[in-house]
matplotlib code that plots the C-alpha trace (Angstrom):
import matplotlib.pyplot as plt

x = [0.0, 1.2, 2.4, 2.5, 5.9, 4.2, 3.0, 6.4, 7.9, 5.3, 6.1, 9.8, 9.3, 7.2, 9.8, 12.7, 14.4, 15.9, 17.9, 14.8, 14.7, 18.0, 16.3, 15.3, 11.8, 12.9, 14.5, 11.5, 9.2, 11.4, 11.4, 7.6, 7.2, 9.5, 7.3, 4.1, 5.7, 6.7, 3.2, 1.5, 3.9, 3.0, -0.7, -2.0, -0.6, -2.5, -5.6, -3.4, -1.4, -4.6, -5.9, -2.6, -2.6, -6.2, -5.6, -2.5, -4.6, -7.4, -4.7, -3.2, -6.6, -7.5, -4.2, -4.9, -7.9, -10.0, -13.7, -15.0, -12.7, -14.2, -14.1, -12.5, -16.0, -16.8, -13.6, -14.2, -17.8, -16.6, -14.0, -16.7, -19.0, -16.2, -15.4, -19.1, -19.3, -16.1, -17.6, -21.0, -19.1, -17.2, -20.4, -22.2, -19.3, -19.3, -23.0, -22.6]
y = [0.0, 3.5, 5.6, 9.3, 11.0, 13.3, 10.3, 8.9, 12.2, 12.4, 8.8, 9.4, 12.4, 10.3, 7.6, 10.2, 8.6, 11.3, 9.1, 8.6, 5.8, 4.1, 2.3, -1.4, -2.6, -4.3, -1.2, 0.9, -1.5, -1.5, 2.3, 2.3, -0.1, 2.1, 5.1, 3.3, 2.2, 5.8, 7.0, 4.6, 5.4, 9.1, 8.8, 8.6, 12.1, 13.6, 14.7, 16.4, 18.2, 19.3, 20.8, 22.6, 24.0, 25.2, 26.9, 28.7, 29.7, 31.1, 33.0, 34.5, 35.5, 37.1, 39.0, 40.2, 42.1, 42.3, 43.3, 39.7, 38.3, 40.0, 37.0, 33.6, 32.0, 33.7, 32.6, 28.9, 29.0, 30.4, 27.6, 25.0, 26.4, 26.3, 22.7, 21.8, 23.5, 21.6, 18.3, 19.1, 20.0, 16.7, 14.7, 16.5, 15.9, 12.2, 12.0, 13.6]
z = [0.0, -0.6, 2.3, 2.2, 2.7, 5.3, 7.3, 7.3, 8.6, 11.4, 12.4, 12.4, 14.7, 17.1, 17.2, 17.4, 14.4, 12.3, 9.9, 7.9, 5.4, 6.5, 9.4, 9.2, 10.2, 13.4, 14.8, 13.9, 15.7, 18.7, 18.9, 18.5, 21.4, 23.5, 22.6, 23.6, 26.9, 27.6, 26.7, 29.0, 31.8, 31.8, 30.8, 34.4, 34.9, 32.0, 34.0, 36.6, 33.9, 32.1, 35.3, 36.0, 32.5, 32.7, 36.0, 34.6, 31.6, 33.9, 35.9, 32.7, 31.4, 34.8, 34.8, 31.3, 32.5, 29.4, 29.7, 29.2, 31.8, 34.9, 37.3, 37.6, 37.5, 34.2, 32.6, 33.7, 32.5, 29.1, 28.8, 29.6, 26.9, 24.3, 25.2, 24.9, 21.5, 20.3, 21.3, 19.7, 16.4, 16.5, 17.1, 14.2, 11.8, 12.8, 12.1, 8.7]

ax = plt.figure().add_subplot(projection="3d")
ax.plot(x, y, z, "-o")
ax.set_aspect("equal")
plt.show()
C-alpha cells in the first residue's frame, strides 16, 4: 500500500528517528514499542497536567484584565462552553 511522505515524517518524529529511510523494520518496531511504553507510563498524569494547564490559563486571562474576563468563574464558564461546542461539532461531523 502507498504511504505518504508526510505520514512517514510524522512517524519518524514520534519515534525520534531522524535518519529517515535508513532504518530497518525491526529497529522501527522496537522504537515504536518504546514510545508506547513511555506514553502509557505518563498517561495517568494527564488529567493532573490538564488541570494545572487550565488553572494557569485562567490565571493568565485574569491578569490580562479584558472586559469579558471579569471574574474567575466567568472565565471557567466560558472555557466549559467552548469545550461543549467543540464536542458538539465533533459529534455532528461524525454523524454527517
